[in-house]
C-alpha positions, -999 to 999 in steps of 0.1 A, spaced: 138 696 220 144 660 207 126 628 217 149 598 222 125 575 240 87 578 240 75 544 254 62 535 288 67 503 308 93 485 287 112 488 254 93 471 226 112 469 194 93 452 166 82 460 130 48 473 143 66 500 163 91 511 136 78 547 130 72 558 166 101 539 182 105 515 210 128 531 236 116 543 270 114 578 283 141 603 274 136 638 260 165 663 256 163 701 258 191 721 243 198 759 241 229 772 223 257 781 248 241 762 277 246 727 291 217 704 280 188 692 302 172 658 297 138 646 310 142 610 323 170 586 316 152 556 301 167 534 273 166 564 249 194 579 269 219 556 251 210 571 218 212 607 231 246 598 243 257 589 208 251 626 198 271 641 227 308 646 233 326 615 246 359 631 254 352 642 290 338 676 281 301 666 286 282 685 313 245 680 316 214 677 339 188 650 341 153 657 356 141 622 366 104 618 373 106 586 393 127 555 397 106 529 378 128 509 354 115 524 322 127 558 334 162 550 346 175 520 326 196 541 303 221 553 329 245 523 328 248 527 290 253 565 289 288 567 275 295 605 279 295 602 317 321 573 316 348 598 308 371 616 333 361 653 336 324 648 326 297 658 350 260 648 352 236 663 378 206 640 384 175 654 401 146 633 412 120 627 440 130 611 473 119 575 471 98 557 497 123 528 504 156 546 503 173 575 522 177 595 490 178 592 452 215 584 452 210 553 474 181 542 453 199 544 420 230 528 435 208 499 447 194 495 412 227 496 395 251 473 413 261 436 413 244 412 408 219 433 387 247 451 368 285 447 369 293 482 382 278 510 403 271 546 392 301 557 414 323 534 393 317 555 361 347 577 355 328 610 353 312 627 383 275 621 389 259 645 414 225 635 429 199 660 441 166 651 459 138 675 448 101 672 455 79 703 455 108 726 447 120 754 424 156 757 413 179 770 386 199 750 361 221 774 343 197 801 329 168 777 331 142 779 359 129 745 369 97 738 389 92 703 403 59 692 417 48 658 430 20 644 408 -2 613 413 14 580 402 25 548 421 51 561 445 68 595 447 68 610 412 76 645 399 63 665 370 87 692 358 83 726 342 113 743 325 113 779 316 143 786 295 153 813 271 118 827 269 100 793 263 83 768 286 80 730 285 59 709 310 67 672 314 43 648 331 53 614 319 33 593 344 0 605 358 -25 585 377 -58 601 366 -89 601 389 -113 572 382 -139 596 366 -113 612 344 -129 646 351 -106 666 374 -70 677 373 -47 681 404 -34 716 412 2 703 409 -4 692 374 -21 724 364 8 744 378 33 724 357 12 729 325 1 765 331 3 782 297 33 763 286 44 763 250 45 725 250 31 700 274 45 665 272 19 642 289 12 606 297 -13 592 271 -9 554 277 -44 540 275 -75 539 254 -109 541 271 -113 503 269 -79 497 285 -87 523 312 -117 501 323 -92 474 332 -61 494 343 -75 525 360 -53 518 390 -21 512 371 -8 548 375 -16 563 341 -44 579 321 -61 579 288 -54 599 256 -86 619 261 -76 628 296 -42 642 284 -62 665 261 -83 676 291 -52 684 311 -38 705 283 -71 723 280 -75 730 317 -38 741 320 -40 764 290 -11 747 272 -5 758 236 6 725 223 3 689 236 26 660 229 11 625 236 38 605 254 46 573 273 29 552 246 18 517 257 42 490 244 12 472 229 2 501 207 18 498 173 22 526 148 -12 523 132 -29 523 166 -10 554 177 -20 571 144 -57 564 151 -53 577 187 -36 609 175 -64 615 150 -90 613 177 -69 635 201 -64 661 174 -101 664 168 -107 670 205 -77 693 207 -89 714 178 -122 720 195 -102 733 225 -77 754 205 -48 731 212 -24 717 187 -18 679 194 11 658 182 22 623 191 58 619 203 80 597 182 117 590 184 139 614 165 113 642 164 128 676 171 107 706 180 124 740 177 112 771 196 121 803 179 114 839 190 94 859 164 
């Protein structure tokens, strides 16, 4: 599993963000002999595309949590799908203001906002609406559950080749930061790695508690309540530079250690390998 984009809200390239990275949500899962799966298609997707075949032999799947810009902006710049013969299956929740995810993404990517539409790319993009569903992608079992955010938003659990990853990039926590929805617990139940929204500090939460996200401490609570083995803090606020994220990680690791959870903070280029004993 490799992180290609770890930010929320907007890309934020600057010297202060050099170590953790500045691209928005994109996390690739790869198993030898299987077509890859990617969580979200934010601006990090372009960099994942640089690592993939660009000769028409690419076949892959995207599990999109929702259609906010920071989670879909990479699609127009994903070179592997602009080749005859390539295929890309995109799964995501049915949006509120469109008939299906295909219509919504085609509305987002069309003139005058962008020169071409997804259907103009030379590969084949196949769209799939999923909400509270379970389905197979190759040998992988995928569970999608609607989670609290601003508009229809999925969390995903992938069980693949004997390992499990939960991905909840955007999570509107309750005001008291003290309860965890059943859908979120199901996604994170005993996973080897939980990737979870950790956008705000406690002080920021006081001002932004209705903005669709949660605090770093709440991410640790979710991992604890779900019984996750490892937690990756994700969807970093664009205003949080490297030093700030280091400090937040140190705090989260102390809380995680008390709960028996290993905590890391996602950064671009980080690869986590899952190996059977």
